[in-house]
VEXVO-232709 format. One record per residue (C-alpha): x, y, z; residue number from 0; chain. Coordinates in Angstrom, 2 decimals, padded with zeros to 5 digits. Layout:
N
         u         v         w     i   ch
         X         Y         Z   NUM    A
...
***
This chain:
352
         u         v         w     i   ch
    011.06    017.01    023.95     0    A
    011.86    014.93    027.00     1    A
    013.21    011.44    027.25     2    A
    010.18    010.06    029.10     3    A
    007.41    012.19    027.57     4    A
    003.82    010.99    027.91     5    A
    001.52    011.11    024.95     6    A
   -002.08    010.74    023.68     7    A
   -001.84    010.30    019.85     8    A
   -001.58    006.78    018.36     9    A
    002.10    005.97    018.15    10    A
    004.15    003.42    016.28    11    A
    007.05    001.94    018.23    12    A
    010.31    002.15    016.26    13    A
    013.21    000.07    017.57    14    A
    016.44    001.00    015.77    15    A
    018.85   -001.88    016.43    16    A
    022.26   -002.53    014.89    17    A
    020.93   -004.78    012.09    18    A
    017.29   -003.81    011.55    19    A
    014.48   -001.34    012.13    20    A
    011.48   -002.93    013.85    21    A
    008.07   -001.23    013.77    22    A
    005.06   -002.16    015.88    23    A
    001.71   -000.42    016.31    24    A
   -000.92   -001.63    018.78    25    A
   -004.56   -000.80    019.45    26    A
   -006.46   -001.47    022.66    27    A
   -009.97   -002.83    023.30    28    A
   -010.73   -003.03    027.01    29    A
   -007.73   -004.63    028.67    30    A
   -006.64   -006.48    025.51    31    A
   -004.16   -005.30    022.92    32    A
   -004.19   -006.00    019.22    33    A
   -001.25   -005.88    016.80    34    A
   -002.33   -003.55    013.96    35    A
    000.90   -002.98    012.03    36    A
    004.32   -004.54    012.09    37    A
    007.44   -004.71    009.92    38    A
    011.13   -005.57    010.23    39    A
    013.47   -003.93    007.72    40    A
    017.18   -004.87    007.60    41    A
    019.83   -002.15    007.84    42    A
    023.08   -002.07    005.86    43    A
    026.16   -003.17    007.86    44    A
    027.58   -000.44    010.14    45    A
    024.60    001.95    009.80    46    A
    024.38    001.53    013.59    47    A
    027.50    000.59    015.55    48    A
    027.07   -000.53    019.17    49    A
    023.77    001.36    019.46    50    A
    025.21    004.58    017.96    51    A
    023.65    005.85    014.73    52    A
    026.34    006.33    012.08    53    A
    024.34    006.60    008.81    54    A
    021.16    008.49    009.55    55    A
    020.00    008.53    005.88    56    A
    020.21    004.71    005.61    57    A
    018.07    004.40    008.75    58    A
    015.56    006.96    007.47    59    A
    015.25    004.98    004.21    60    A
    014.73    001.73    006.14    61    A
    012.02    003.34    008.31    62    A
    010.25    004.62    005.18    63    A
    010.35    001.14    003.56    64    A
    009.16   -000.51    006.79    65    A
    006.27    001.97    007.09    66    A
    005.19    001.19    003.51    67    A
    005.35   -002.55    004.13    68    A
    003.48   -002.31    007.43    69    A
    000.63   -000.28    005.95    70    A
    000.63    001.98    009.04    71    A
   -000.90    005.44    008.57    72    A
    000.12    007.14    011.80    73    A
    002.63    009.96    011.57    74    A
    003.81    009.78    015.18    75    A
    006.51    007.54    016.61    76    A
    008.20    006.48    019.83    77    A
    011.88    005.52    019.67    78    A
    014.55    004.93    022.31    79    A
    018.18    005.68    023.11    80    A
    020.43    002.92    024.45    81    A
    020.88    002.58    028.19    82    A
    024.62    003.15    027.85    83    A
    023.89    006.61    026.37    84    A
    021.69    007.60    029.31    85    A
    022.40    008.59    032.89    86    A
    019.58    007.71    035.27    87    A
    019.36    008.60    038.93    88    A
    016.62    008.38    041.55    89    A
    016.64    011.49    043.74    90    A
    014.44    012.40    046.73    91    A
    012.45    015.65    046.52    92    A
    009.81    017.29    048.76    93    A
    006.37    015.87    047.85    94    A
    004.61    019.26    048.06    95    A
    006.58    021.02    045.27    96    A
    004.53    022.46    042.40    97    A
    005.40    021.19    038.90    98    A
    007.36    024.38    038.07    99    A
    009.30    024.28    041.33   100    A
    010.01    020.59    040.84   101    A
    011.36    021.26    037.35   102    A
    013.63    024.02    038.65   103    A
    014.88    021.86    041.50   104    A
    015.57    018.91    039.15   105    A
    017.68    021.20    036.92   106    A
    019.76    022.22    039.96   107    A
    020.18    018.59    041.10   108    A
    020.99    017.40    037.57   109    A
    024.11    019.58    037.48   110    A
    025.61    017.42    040.25   111    A
    025.08    014.11    038.46   112    A
    025.69    014.86    034.79   113    A
    029.29    015.01    033.57   114    A
    028.43    017.14    030.49   115    A
    027.53    020.82    030.16   116    A
    023.80    021.04    030.91   117    A
    023.13    022.85    027.59   118    A
    024.33    019.70    025.72   119    A
    021.87    017.44    027.54   120    A
    018.24    016.37    027.01   121    A
    016.78    015.98    030.45   122    A
    013.53    014.51    031.73   123    A
    012.10    013.36    035.04   124    A
    009.17    011.40    036.40   125    A
    007.81    011.02    039.96   126    A
    007.84    007.29    040.81   127    A
    006.32    007.25    044.30   128    A
    006.93    008.28    047.91   129    A
    010.21    007.76    049.75   130    A
    009.92    004.72    052.02   131    A
    009.09    005.69    055.63   132    A
    008.92    009.39    054.70   133    A
    005.62    010.42    053.02   134    A
    006.72    014.08    052.86   135    A
    009.35    013.16    050.28   136    A
    008.89    011.67    046.82   137    A
    011.28    009.75    044.58   138    A
    012.04    011.36    041.23   139    A
    013.53    009.35    038.38   140    A
    015.93    011.58    036.47   141    A
    017.00    010.58    032.94   142    A
    019.54    012.49    030.88   143    A
    021.18    011.85    027.53   144    A
    023.43    013.95    025.34   145    A
    021.16    015.87    023.00   146    A
    023.01    014.54    019.93   147    A
    021.88    010.96    020.82   148    A
    018.27    012.12    020.92   149    A
    018.63    014.34    017.82   150    A
    020.00    011.48    015.68   151    A
    016.93    009.37    016.40   152    A
    014.59    012.30    015.80   153    A
    016.35    012.97    012.46   154    A
    016.14    009.30    011.37   155    A
    012.40    009.22    012.14   156    A
    011.96    012.52    010.29   157    A
    013.72    011.14    007.19   158    A
    011.41    008.11    007.43   159    A
    008.35    010.38    007.35   160    A
    007.57    010.20    011.08   161    A
    007.42    012.77    013.86   162    A
    009.09    011.76    017.13   163    A
    006.58    012.20    019.95   164    A
    008.46    010.13    022.53   165    A
    012.15    009.38    022.94   166    A
    012.38    006.75    025.65   167    A
    015.27    004.71    027.07   168    A
    015.64    001.11    025.86   169    A
    015.81   -000.29    029.40   170    A
    012.55    001.50    030.33   171    A
    010.89    000.30    027.10   172    A
    011.92   -003.25    028.09   173    A
    010.48   -002.71    031.56   174    A
    007.27   -001.43    029.99   175    A
    007.02   -004.55    027.80   176    A
    007.77   -006.80    030.79   177    A
    004.20   -006.41    032.04   178    A
    003.08   -008.11    028.81   179    A
    005.02   -011.25    029.74   180    A
    004.72   -011.17    033.56   181    A
    001.69   -013.50    033.45   182    A
    003.69   -016.09    031.47   183    A
    006.10   -016.51    034.41   184    A
    005.54   -018.91    037.28   185    A
    007.17   -016.67    039.91   186    A
    005.55   -014.15    042.30   187    A
    005.48   -010.44    041.46   188    A
    008.29   -009.60    043.91   189    A
    010.59   -012.30    042.49   190    A
    013.95   -011.32    041.05   191    A
    013.75   -011.67    037.26   192    A
    016.75   -011.42    034.93   193    A
    015.62   -010.17    031.52   194    A
    018.42   -010.81    029.03   195    A
    018.18   -009.22    025.58   196    A
    020.66   -010.78    023.14   197    A
    020.69   -008.77    019.93   198    A
    023.07   -008.72    016.99   199    A
    025.97   -006.92    018.66   200    A
    024.95   -006.23    022.28   201    A
    023.67   -008.27    025.20   202    A
    021.75   -006.36    027.88   203    A
    020.83   -007.63    031.33   204    A
    017.98   -005.94    033.18   205    A
    017.14   -007.23    036.65   206    A
    013.55   -006.52    037.67   207    A
    011.80   -006.71    041.01   208    A
    008.12   -005.83    041.37   209    A
    008.29   -005.15    037.61   210    A
    010.76   -002.30    038.16   211    A
    014.34   -002.30    036.85   212    A
    016.81   -002.34    039.74   213    A
    019.96   -003.04    037.68   214    A
    021.03   -002.89    034.05   215    A
    024.27   -003.60    032.21   216    A
    025.32   -003.97    028.55   217    A
    028.15   -005.99    027.00   218    A
    029.40   -006.38    023.45   219    A
    028.22   -009.81    022.28   220    A
    025.54   -010.98    019.88   221    A
    024.25   -012.87    016.87   222    A
    026.57   -011.05    014.48   223    A
    029.38   -013.23    015.85   224    A
    027.44   -016.28    014.68   225    A
    026.81   -014.67    011.26   226    A
    030.53   -013.79    010.93   227    A
    031.52   -017.37    011.73   228    A
    029.06   -018.74    009.13   229    A
    030.52   -016.30    006.55   230    A
    034.09   -017.30    007.36   231    A
    033.53   -021.04    007.49   232    A
    031.21   -021.45    004.51   233    A
    032.42   -018.61    002.26   234    A
    029.13   -016.69    002.28   235    A
    028.27   -013.00    002.04   236    A
    026.81   -011.22    005.09   237    A
    023.29   -011.36    003.59   238    A
    023.58   -015.06    002.61   239    A
    024.86   -016.02    006.06   240    A
    022.05   -014.14    007.83   241    A
    019.45   -015.84    005.64   242    A
    020.99   -019.31    006.03   243    A
    020.99   -018.90    009.83   244    A
    017.24   -018.27    009.80   245    A
    016.08   -020.53    006.97   246    A
    018.50   -023.47    007.18   247    A
    020.37   -025.12    004.32   248    A
    023.79   -025.09    006.02   249    A
    026.03   -028.20    006.07   250    A
    025.53   -030.81    008.82   251    A
    028.70   -029.62    010.56   252    A
    026.98   -026.27    011.33   253    A
    024.99   -027.50    014.36   254    A
    027.92   -029.12    016.18   255    A
    030.88   -027.00    015.07   256    A
    029.32   -023.53    014.86   257    A
    025.91   -023.28    016.56   258    A
    026.64   -025.28    019.73   259    A
    029.83   -023.29    020.61   260    A
    027.88   -020.05    020.03   261    A
    025.08   -021.21    022.36   262    A
    027.70   -022.13    024.99   263    A
    029.30   -018.67    024.63   264    A
    025.88   -017.02    024.95   265    A
    025.07   -018.86    028.19   266    A
    028.54   -017.93    029.52   267    A
    027.79   -014.26    028.78   268    A
    024.48   -014.51    030.67   269    A
    026.31   -016.12    033.60   270    A
    029.00   -013.42    033.53   271    A
    026.47   -010.57    033.52   272    A
    024.66   -012.16    036.47   273    A
    027.97   -012.47    038.37   274    A
    028.54   -008.71    037.89   275    A
    025.07   -008.09    039.33   276    A
    025.59   -010.42    042.32   277    A
    029.01   -008.89    043.07   278    A
    027.53   -005.40    043.43   279    A
    024.26   -006.23    045.22   280    A
    022.95   -008.10    048.26   281    A
    021.52   -010.84    046.00   282    A
    023.16   -014.19    045.29   283    A
    020.62   -015.65    042.87   284    A
    017.73   -014.76    040.58   285    A
    014.38   -016.61    040.51   286    A
    013.81   -016.55    036.76   287    A
    015.67   -015.81    033.52   288    A
    013.76   -014.44    030.53   289    A
    015.54   -014.44    027.15   290    A
    014.67   -011.79    024.57   291    A
    016.21   -010.47    021.35   292    A
    016.92   -012.19    018.05   293    A
    019.20   -014.84    019.58   294    A
    016.53   -015.94    022.11   295    A
    014.83   -017.85    019.27   296    A
    017.80   -020.22    018.78   297    A
    016.42   -023.67    019.66   298    A
    017.80   -025.12    022.89   299    A
    019.30   -021.96    024.40   300    A
    016.68   -021.68    027.18   301    A
    017.23   -025.35    028.11   302    A
    020.98   -024.75    028.23   303    A
    020.47   -021.83    030.65   304    A
    018.37   -024.08    032.93   305    A
    020.98   -026.84    032.72   306    A
    024.07   -024.72    033.33   307    A
    022.74   -021.99    035.64   308    A
    020.08   -024.00    037.48   309    A
    017.46   -021.23    037.05   310    A
    014.07   -021.54    035.28   311    A
    014.27   -019.88    031.85   312    A
    011.64   -018.90    029.28   313    A
    011.77   -017.13    025.92   314    A
    009.90   -013.81    025.93   315    A
    006.80   -013.42    023.78   316    A
    005.32   -009.95    024.44   317    A
    002.58   -010.57    021.84   318    A
    001.36   -013.94    023.20   319    A
   -001.96   -012.70    024.58   320    A
   -002.66   -010.15    021.81   321    A
   -005.05   -010.55    018.91   322    A
   -003.71   -009.88    015.41   323    A
   -004.98   -007.80    012.54   324    A
   -006.13   -010.20    009.77   325    A
   -003.49   -008.88    007.36   326    A
   -000.64   -010.09    009.58   327    A
    001.05   -013.49    009.31   328    A
    000.84   -015.12    012.72   329    A
    003.78   -017.48    012.11   330    A
    006.23   -014.75    011.06   331    A
    005.16   -012.58    013.98   332    A
    005.60   -015.46    016.45   333    A
    009.13   -016.05    015.13   334    A
    010.04   -012.38    015.54   335    A
    008.22   -011.85    018.87   336    A
    011.23   -012.33    021.23   337    A
    013.05   -009.58    019.29   338    A
    010.10   -007.17    019.61   339    A
    010.31   -006.41    023.35   340    A
    011.67   -002.88    022.87   341    A
    009.29   -002.15    019.96   342    A
    006.36   -003.42    022.08   343    A
    007.41   -001.32    025.08   344    A
    007.57    001.74    022.82   345    A
    004.23    000.95    021.14   346    A
    002.61    000.78    024.61   347    A
    003.48    004.47    025.08   348    A
    000.36    005.17    022.96   349    A
   -001.74    004.31    026.01   350    A
    000.04    006.41    028.65   351    A
***
Protein backbone atom coordinates (compact mmCIF):
# COMPACT_ATOMS: atom_id res chain seq x y z
CA UNK A 1 0.00 0.00 0.00
CA UNK A 2 1.45 3.31 -1.05
CA UNK A 3 1.71 6.54 0.84
CA UNK A 4 -0.41 8.53 -1.62
CA UNK A 5 -2.83 5.83 -2.78
CA UNK A 6 -6.06 6.90 -4.47
CA UNK A 7 -9.30 5.28 -3.53
CA UNK A 8 -13.03 4.86 -4.35
CA UNK A 9 -14.67 3.40 -1.18
CA UNK A 10 -16.14 5.77 1.46
CA UNK A 11 -13.35 6.52 3.90
CA UNK A 12 -13.19 7.93 7.38
CA UNK A 13 -10.27 10.28 8.04
CA UNK A 14 -8.35 9.26 11.19
CA UNK A 15 -5.90 11.82 12.56
CA UNK A 16 -3.72 10.26 15.27
CA UNK A 17 -2.20 13.19 17.18
CA UNK A 18 -0.21 13.14 20.41
CA UNK A 19 -3.24 13.71 22.67
CA UNK A 20 -6.28 12.46 20.76
CA UNK A 21 -7.68 10.48 17.87
CA UNK A 22 -9.90 12.58 15.59
CA UNK A 23 -12.33 10.93 13.17
CA UNK A 24 -14.19 12.65 10.35
CA UNK A 25 -16.33 11.21 7.57
CA UNK A 26 -17.78 13.36 4.78
CA UNK A 27 -20.32 12.82 2.01
CA UNK A 28 -20.67 14.89 -1.15
CA UNK A 29 -23.74 16.25 -2.96
CA UNK A 30 -22.76 18.19 -6.07
CA UNK A 31 -19.93 20.50 -5.09
CA UNK A 32 -20.97 20.64 -1.42
CA UNK A 33 -19.69 18.45 1.38
CA UNK A 34 -21.59 17.28 4.42
CA UNK A 35 -20.17 16.11 7.76
CA UNK A 36 -21.70 12.67 8.40
CA UNK A 37 -19.68 11.35 11.34
CA UNK A 38 -17.21 12.87 13.73
CA UNK A 39 -15.60 12.10 17.09
CA UNK A 40 -12.58 13.14 19.17
CA UNK A 41 -11.28 10.58 21.65
CA UNK A 42 -8.46 11.48 24.09
CA UNK A 43 -5.34 9.32 24.26
CA UNK A 44 -3.45 8.41 27.44
CA UNK A 45 -0.26 10.46 28.01
CA UNK A 46 2.75 9.22 25.99
CA UNK A 47 0.76 6.86 23.72
CA UNK A 48 2.16 9.04 20.92
CA UNK A 49 5.42 10.93 21.49
CA UNK A 50 6.36 13.64 18.97
CA UNK A 51 4.25 12.00 16.27
CA UNK A 52 5.70 8.51 16.89
CA UNK A 53 3.29 5.78 17.99
CA UNK A 54 4.51 4.18 21.23
CA UNK A 55 1.42 2.30 22.51
CA UNK A 56 -0.40 0.88 19.52
CA UNK A 57 -3.02 -0.97 21.64
CA UNK A 58 -4.06 2.25 23.44
CA UNK A 59 -4.54 3.96 20.08
CA UNK A 60 -6.51 1.01 18.69
CA UNK A 61 -8.81 1.16 21.74
CA UNK A 62 -9.31 4.92 21.29
CA UNK A 63 -10.15 4.44 17.59
CA UNK A 64 -12.71 1.75 18.50
CA UNK A 65 -14.34 4.02 21.12
CA UNK A 66 -14.36 6.97 18.71
CA UNK A 67 -15.96 4.84 15.98
CA UNK A 68 -18.71 3.76 18.39
CA UNK A 69 -19.37 7.34 19.47
CA UNK A 70 -19.39 8.65 15.91
CA UNK A 71 -21.88 6.05 14.71
CA UNK A 72 -19.84 5.57 11.50
CA UNK A 73 -20.37 2.25 9.69
CA UNK A 74 -17.56 2.35 7.15
CA UNK A 75 -14.73 -0.13 7.55
CA UNK A 76 -12.15 1.82 5.55
CA UNK A 77 -9.87 4.57 6.79
CA UNK A 78 -7.29 7.11 5.68
CA UNK A 79 -4.53 8.02 8.14
CA UNK A 80 -1.24 9.90 7.81
CA UNK A 81 2.40 9.77 8.85
CA UNK A 82 4.12 12.91 10.13
CA UNK A 83 6.09 15.04 7.69
CA UNK A 84 9.27 14.51 9.72
CA UNK A 85 8.96 10.75 9.09
CA UNK A 86 8.72 11.22 5.32
CA UNK A 87 11.22 12.10 2.63
CA UNK A 88 9.65 13.91 -0.32
CA UNK A 89 11.38 14.89 -3.53
CA UNK A 90 10.18 16.25 -6.87
CA UNK A 91 12.08 14.58 -9.72
CA UNK A 92 11.83 15.14 -13.49
CA UNK A 93 10.97 12.13 -15.67
CA UNK A 94 10.23 11.68 -19.40
CA UNK A 95 6.50 12.35 -19.99
CA UNK A 96 6.08 9.42 -22.41
CA UNK A 97 6.98 6.61 -19.96
CA UNK A 98 4.36 3.88 -19.45
CA UNK A 99 3.16 3.34 -15.88
CA UNK A 100 5.35 0.22 -15.45
CA UNK A 101 8.43 1.95 -16.83
CA UNK A 102 7.76 4.97 -14.64
CA UNK A 103 7.51 2.76 -11.56
CA UNK A 104 10.81 1.05 -12.40
CA UNK A 105 12.54 4.37 -13.03
CA UNK A 106 11.21 5.83 -9.75
CA UNK A 107 12.65 2.83 -7.84
CA UNK A 108 16.07 3.49 -9.42
CA UNK A 109 15.91 7.23 -8.63
CA UNK A 110 14.65 6.60 -5.08
CA UNK A 111 17.87 4.76 -4.21
CA UNK A 112 19.77 8.05 -4.64
CA UNK A 113 17.57 10.06 -2.28
CA UNK A 114 16.64 7.65 0.50
CA UNK A 115 19.18 7.07 3.28
CA UNK A 116 17.67 3.69 4.30
CA UNK A 117 17.81 0.27 2.63
CA UNK A 118 15.05 0.30 -0.01
CA UNK A 119 13.51 -2.91 1.42
CA UNK A 120 12.78 -1.01 4.69
CA UNK A 121 10.88 1.75 2.90
CA UNK A 122 7.27 2.30 1.78
CA UNK A 123 7.47 4.25 -1.43
CA UNK A 124 4.89 6.03 -3.55
CA UNK A 125 4.84 8.58 -6.34
CA UNK A 126 2.42 10.84 -8.16
CA UNK A 127 2.77 12.84 -11.41
CA UNK A 128 2.12 16.51 -10.57
CA UNK A 129 2.40 18.18 -13.98
CA UNK A 130 4.84 19.04 -16.77
CA UNK A 131 8.29 20.50 -16.20
CA UNK A 132 8.20 24.25 -16.87
CA UNK A 133 9.41 25.11 -20.40
CA UNK A 134 9.90 21.42 -21.24
CA UNK A 135 6.64 19.59 -22.14
CA UNK A 136 8.55 16.34 -22.86
CA UNK A 137 9.35 16.01 -19.17
CA UNK A 138 6.97 15.62 -16.24
CA UNK A 139 7.42 16.31 -12.53
CA UNK A 140 7.01 13.32 -10.24
CA UNK A 141 6.42 13.75 -6.52
CA UNK A 142 8.21 10.97 -4.68
CA UNK A 143 7.24 10.19 -1.07
CA UNK A 144 9.01 7.61 1.09
CA UNK A 145 8.69 6.62 4.72
CA UNK A 146 10.21 3.81 6.75
CA UNK A 147 7.78 0.91 6.53
CA UNK A 148 7.58 0.66 10.35
CA UNK A 149 6.00 4.18 10.48
CA UNK A 150 3.33 3.08 8.03
CA UNK A 151 2.86 -0.34 9.68
CA UNK A 152 2.24 1.18 13.13
CA UNK A 153 -0.63 3.26 11.78
CA UNK A 154 -2.05 0.32 9.84
CA UNK A 155 -1.87 -1.81 13.02
CA UNK A 156 -3.60 0.87 15.16
CA UNK A 157 -6.43 1.16 12.62
CA UNK A 158 -6.69 -2.63 12.48
CA UNK A 159 -7.00 -2.85 16.29
CA UNK A 160 -9.71 -0.18 16.06
CA UNK A 161 -11.68 -2.31 13.61
CA UNK A 162 -10.71 -0.39 10.46
CA UNK A 163 -8.84 -1.30 7.29
CA UNK A 164 -6.24 1.22 6.12
CA UNK A 165 -6.97 2.10 2.50
CA UNK A 166 -4.81 5.24 2.37
CA UNK A 167 -1.72 6.22 4.32
CA UNK A 168 -1.05 9.85 3.44
CA UNK A 169 1.45 12.42 4.70
CA UNK A 170 0.20 15.00 7.23
CA UNK A 171 1.54 17.95 5.20
CA UNK A 172 -0.29 16.70 2.07
CA UNK A 173 -3.50 16.13 4.08
CA UNK A 174 -3.19 19.76 5.27
CA UNK A 175 -2.68 20.90 1.69
CA UNK A 176 -5.75 18.90 0.65
CA UNK A 177 -7.83 20.57 3.38
CA UNK A 178 -6.49 24.00 2.42
CA UNK A 179 -8.83 24.14 -0.57
CA UNK A 180 -11.72 24.02 1.92
CA UNK A 181 -10.56 27.29 3.48
CA UNK A 182 -9.06 29.05 0.43
CA UNK A 183 -12.33 30.93 -0.20
CA UNK A 184 -12.28 32.31 3.37
CA UNK A 185 -9.03 34.19 2.61
CA UNK A 186 -8.90 37.65 1.09
CA UNK A 187 -5.70 37.02 -0.88
CA UNK A 188 -5.27 35.91 -4.53
CA UNK A 189 -4.64 32.26 -5.38
CA UNK A 190 -0.92 32.80 -6.05
CA UNK A 191 -0.39 34.57 -2.71
CA UNK A 192 2.08 33.14 -0.22
CA UNK A 193 0.10 31.62 2.66
CA UNK A 194 1.65 30.39 5.91
CA UNK A 195 -0.48 27.60 7.37
CA UNK A 196 0.58 27.06 10.99
CA UNK A 197 -0.73 24.01 12.82
CA UNK A 198 -0.18 24.28 16.58
CA UNK A 199 -1.04 20.98 18.22
CA UNK A 200 -0.34 19.60 21.68
CA UNK A 201 3.38 18.94 21.26
CA UNK A 202 4.35 20.05 17.74
CA UNK A 203 4.01 23.19 15.66
CA UNK A 204 4.14 22.74 11.88
CA UNK A 205 4.56 25.49 9.30
CA UNK A 206 3.47 24.79 5.73
CA UNK A 207 3.96 27.56 3.19
CA UNK A 208 1.58 27.30 0.23
CA UNK A 209 1.56 29.01 -3.13
CA UNK A 210 -1.14 28.28 -5.72
CA UNK A 211 -2.50 25.87 -3.07
CA UNK A 212 0.65 23.74 -3.27
CA UNK A 213 3.09 23.24 -0.38
CA UNK A 214 6.47 24.76 -1.22
CA UNK A 215 8.00 24.50 2.28
CA UNK A 216 7.30 22.66 5.51
CA UNK A 217 9.01 22.51 8.90
CA UNK A 218 8.15 21.11 12.35
CA UNK A 219 9.26 22.23 15.80
CA UNK A 220 8.60 20.90 19.29
CA UNK A 221 6.10 23.30 20.88
CA UNK A 222 2.41 23.07 21.71
CA UNK A 223 -0.58 23.22 24.02
CA UNK A 224 0.83 20.56 26.34
CA UNK A 225 3.20 23.23 27.66
CA UNK A 226 0.15 25.27 28.70
CA UNK A 227 -1.46 22.19 30.30
CA UNK A 228 1.78 21.39 32.18
CA UNK A 229 1.97 24.95 33.52
CA UNK A 230 -1.68 24.80 34.69
CA UNK A 231 -0.91 21.48 36.45
CA UNK A 232 2.18 22.88 38.13
CA UNK A 233 0.70 26.20 39.20
CA UNK A 234 -2.73 25.02 40.36
CA UNK A 235 -1.90 21.50 41.58
CA UNK A 236 -4.13 19.71 39.07
CA UNK A 237 -3.91 16.33 37.35
CA UNK A 238 -3.26 16.19 33.58
CA UNK A 239 -6.96 15.46 32.88
CA UNK A 240 -8.21 18.24 35.22
CA UNK A 241 -5.84 20.79 33.69
CA UNK A 242 -6.88 19.89 30.14
CA UNK A 243 -10.55 20.22 31.05
CA UNK A 244 -10.06 23.50 32.93
CA UNK A 245 -8.24 24.97 29.93
CA UNK A 246 -11.23 24.27 27.70
CA UNK A 247 -14.14 24.84 30.09
CA UNK A 248 -12.84 27.60 32.38
CA UNK A 249 -13.02 27.74 36.16
CA UNK A 250 -9.35 28.66 36.70
CA UNK A 251 -8.33 31.49 39.07
CA UNK A 252 -8.25 35.08 37.76
CA UNK A 253 -4.44 35.00 37.68
CA UNK A 254 -4.59 32.38 34.87
CA UNK A 255 -5.26 34.84 32.02
CA UNK A 256 -2.42 37.24 32.85
CA UNK A 257 0.19 34.97 34.43
CA UNK A 258 -0.23 31.77 32.40
CA UNK A 259 -2.28 32.24 29.21
CA UNK A 260 -0.80 35.55 28.00
CA UNK A 261 2.85 34.35 28.26
CA UNK A 262 1.87 31.16 26.39
CA UNK A 263 0.23 33.20 23.60
CA UNK A 264 3.37 35.37 23.39
CA UNK A 265 5.54 32.23 23.16
CA UNK A 266 3.27 30.81 20.45
CA UNK A 267 3.52 33.96 18.30
CA UNK A 268 7.32 33.92 18.80
CA UNK A 269 7.40 30.31 17.51
CA UNK A 270 5.38 31.33 14.43
CA UNK A 271 7.79 34.22 13.84
CA UNK A 272 10.81 31.92 14.26
CA UNK A 273 9.48 29.33 11.81
CA UNK A 274 8.83 32.07 9.26
CA UNK A 275 12.39 33.38 9.71
CA UNK A 276 13.73 29.88 8.91
CA UNK A 277 11.63 29.91 5.74
CA UNK A 278 12.75 33.41 4.68
CA UNK A 279 16.41 32.56 5.34
CA UNK A 280 16.32 29.62 2.92
CA UNK A 281 14.14 31.09 0.16
CA UNK A 282 13.87 34.15 -2.09
CA UNK A 283 10.86 35.40 -0.09
CA UNK A 284 10.97 38.05 2.63
CA UNK A 285 7.31 38.07 3.66
CA UNK A 286 4.08 36.07 3.50
CA UNK A 287 0.69 37.53 2.49
CA UNK A 288 -1.46 35.64 4.97
CA UNK A 289 -1.14 33.50 8.11
CA UNK A 290 -3.73 30.79 8.80
CA UNK A 291 -3.75 29.23 12.28
CA UNK A 292 -4.89 25.63 12.72
CA UNK A 293 -4.66 22.98 15.43
CA UNK A 294 -6.05 22.92 18.97
CA UNK A 295 -4.18 26.07 20.06
CA UNK A 296 -5.61 28.14 17.18
CA UNK A 297 -8.88 28.38 19.15
CA UNK A 298 -7.27 30.33 22.02
CA UNK A 299 -9.02 33.73 21.98
CA UNK A 300 -6.81 36.60 20.86
CA UNK A 301 -3.95 34.62 19.28
CA UNK A 302 -4.83 35.62 15.70
CA UNK A 303 -5.00 39.30 16.73
CA UNK A 304 -1.60 38.97 18.40
CA UNK A 305 -0.10 37.57 15.17
CA UNK A 306 -1.49 40.56 13.22
CA UNK A 307 -0.17 42.97 15.85
CA UNK A 308 3.32 41.52 16.21
CA UNK A 309 4.02 40.20 12.69
CA UNK A 310 2.03 42.75 10.68
CA UNK A 311 0.41 40.02 8.53
CA UNK A 312 -3.34 39.31 8.17
CA UNK A 313 -4.24 36.21 10.20
CA UNK A 314 -7.35 34.01 10.35
CA UNK A 315 -8.26 30.84 12.24
CA UNK A 316 -8.89 27.87 9.94
CA UNK A 317 -12.36 26.38 9.76
CA UNK A 318 -12.33 23.61 7.11
CA UNK A 319 -15.99 22.79 7.84
CA UNK A 320 -17.37 26.35 7.49
CA UNK A 321 -19.20 25.81 4.20
CA UNK A 322 -20.32 22.22 4.91
CA UNK A 323 -23.76 21.08 5.97
CA UNK A 324 -24.02 18.85 9.05
CA UNK A 325 -25.80 15.60 9.71
CA UNK A 326 -28.71 16.32 12.12
CA UNK A 327 -27.18 14.10 14.81
CA UNK A 328 -24.12 16.34 15.15
CA UNK A 329 -23.78 19.24 17.57
CA UNK A 330 -22.88 22.31 15.54
CA UNK A 331 -21.35 24.19 18.49
CA UNK A 332 -18.97 21.38 19.51
CA UNK A 333 -17.94 20.85 15.91
CA UNK A 334 -17.27 24.59 15.41
CA UNK A 335 -15.05 24.60 18.52
CA UNK A 336 -13.05 21.62 17.26
CA UNK A 337 -12.93 22.69 13.58
CA UNK A 338 -9.46 24.36 13.60
CA UNK A 339 -8.01 21.09 14.95
CA UNK A 340 -9.68 19.03 12.20
CA UNK A 341 -7.59 20.17 9.20
CA UNK A 342 -5.65 16.90 8.91
CA UNK A 343 -8.77 14.77 9.55
CA UNK A 344 -10.65 16.80 6.89
CA UNK A 345 -7.81 16.45 4.37
CA UNK A 346 -7.82 12.68 4.96
CA UNK A 347 -11.63 12.44 4.75
CA UNK A 348 -11.48 14.19 1.35
CA UNK A 349 -9.48 11.23 0.02
CA UNK A 350 -12.88 9.48 -0.33
CA UNK A 351 -13.52 11.62 -3.40
CA UNK A 352 -10.22 11.12 -5.25
